[in-house]
N, C-alpha and C positions, 0 to 999 in steps of 0.2 A: 640535762639537755635543754632546759628552758631557754638558755641563751641562744643555742643553735636554732631553735624554732623561731625566736624573735628575729634573729639575723637573717633567716631565710626569706623574709618578706622585704628586705632592703635590697634595692637594685645594685648589681655589681658596679655600675657607674658611680653611684653614690658612695659606696664603700671605697672605691678607688680614689675618688676625690678627697675623701677624708684621710686616707692613709698616706697620700702623697705629702702631707704636711706633718706627718708623725715620724717618730723614731722607728727604726726597723724592729726593735723589740715589741713595740706597741702593735705594729702591723702583724707580727708573728702571732701574738696572742689573739688578735681578731681573726686572722685566717685559720687558726687552729680550731676555731669554733664554727667554721662554715662547713657545709657539705663539700666534699672533694670537688665536685663539678663547679660549684659556685666559687670556691677558692681558686681554682685554676683560671676561671674567667677574670677574676680580679688580678691575679699574678700576671696574666698576659697583658694587662693594661698598664702595669707599673714599669718604670724604667728598668732595664736589664740588671744593672749593678745593684739597684735597690732591691729588686725581686730576689736576686741571688743571696744577698745579705739576709733578707727575710726568711727564705727557705732554710738557710744555715741556722738561724736562730730558732726556727720551728723545730728543727731536729734536736735541739738542746733544751727545749721547754720542759719544765717540771710543773708541779702543782701551781694552779692559778687561783688566787683568792676570789670567792664569789662576788665580793664587793667591787673588785677591780673589773670583773666582767660586767657587772650591772652598770657601772659608770661608763664603760666603753659602749655598751648597747644604747644607753641613754644619749650619749654624744652622737652616735651614728643615726639615731632615730629622732634627732632634734629635741631630745629631752623628754621623750614620751615613755621611756621605760620605767 
């Protein structure tokens, strides 16, 4: 849960801005690592069609490599992870 704790300090607006330029599967991985209340705030800011696709992909997520999570956190945090 190290990634979840690092992501909890990033503002939902910043996460939303990052995810708007990403593929739905990337957004699904990121949102799966957030606390539910934080993920719902981000989802509410995304375009409806995109958010629906993201949720669908979240439902089908399986194991995520720690290296992938580390790179995503670093990108969201401006490279500081």
